C-alpha positions in Angstrom: 85.8 25.5 -43.2 84.0 26.6 -46.3 86.3 29.7 -47.2 89.2 27.9 -46.0 88.8 25.1 -49.0 87.3 27.7 -51.6 90.4 29.9 -50.4 92.7 27.2 -51.6 91.1 26.2 -54.5 91.7 29.6 -56.0 95.1 29.7 -54.8 95.7 26.3 -57.0 93.7 27.7 -59.8 95.8 31.1 -59.7 99.0 28.8 -59.6 97.7 26.7 -62.8 96.6 29.5 -64.7 99.8 31.2 -64.0 101.6 28.4 -65.0 99.6 28.0 -68.5 100.2 32.0 -68.9 104.0 31.5 -68.2 104.0 29.2 -71.1 101.9 31.3 -73.1 104.3 34.0 -72.6 107.3 32.0 -73.2 105.9 30.9 -76.7 104.9 34.5 -77.3 108.4 36.0 -76.6 110.4 32.8 -78.5 108.1 33.8 -81.4 108.8 37.6 -80.9 112.1 36.9 -80.8 112.7 34.6 -84.0 110.9 37.4 -85.8 113.5 40.3 -84.5 115.8 37.3 -85.6 114.9 37.3 -89.0 114.6 40.9 -89.1 118.0 41.6 -88.3 119.2 38.7 -90.5 117.6 40.7 -93.2 118.6 43.4 -92.6 122.0 42.6 -92.9 121.6 40.6 -95.9 120.4 44.1 -97.5 123.3 46.2 -96.1 125.3 43.6 -97.3 124.1 44.3 -100.9 124.1 47.5 -100.5 127.7 47.7 -99.6 128.5 45.2 -102.7 126.9 47.2 -105.0 128.6 50.1 -103.8 131.2 48.1 -104.4 130.7 47.5 -107.6 129.9 50.7 -108.7 133.6 52.1 -107.2 135.1 49.5 -109.5 133.6 50.6 -112.5 134.0 54.6 -111.7 137.8 53.7 -110.5 139.1 51.3 -112.8 
């Protein structure tokens, strides 16, 4: 009986621990995805700025 109770307690503890770790995992994934989205936005802004500089240079040279 004691072994069954111990097994049951360990199973419940593992389930609770995995639930909290899943929430922590989801938080980490959300933070990582937000950081990557911010990185991509900055990358696009830099590419747009680079294209604007190229266009401005081309306009100066060709006109």
